[in-house]
C-alpha positions as CSV (number, residue, x, y, z in Angstrom):
1,M,-10.4,11.2,-0.8
2,H,-8.3,9.0,-3.1
3,S,-7.8,12.0,-5.4
4,S,-5.7,13.8,-2.8
5,I,-3.5,10.8,-2.5
6,M,-3.1,10.6,-6.2
7,E,-2.2,14.3,-6.3
8,A,0.4,13.8,-3.6
9,R,2.0,10.8,-5.4
10,I,2.0,12.8,-8.7
11,Q,3.6,15.8,-6.9
12,V,6.3,13.5,-5.4
13,L,7.0,12.0,-8.9
14,L,7.2,15.4,-10.5
15,E,9.6,16.7,-7.7
16,S,11.8,13.6,-8.1
17,N,11.9,14.0,-11.9
18,W,12.6,17.8,-11.5
19,D,15.5,17.0,-9.2
20,N,17.0,14.5,-11.7
21,N,16.5,17.0,-14.5
22,S,18.0,19.9,-12.5
23,H,21.0,17.8,-11.6
24,Q,21.5,16.8,-15.3
25,L,21.1,20.4,-16.5
26,G,23.3,21.8,-13.7
27,Y,20.6,23.8,-11.9
28,G,21.2,23.6,-8.1
29,C,17.7,24.6,-7.0
């Protein structure tokens, strides 16, 4: 039960990091 919450938080962190990296690299995904 808590594992799904952890996965969701990790996914959000990865998405936020990817957004920051994409903006820095110039990728407009």
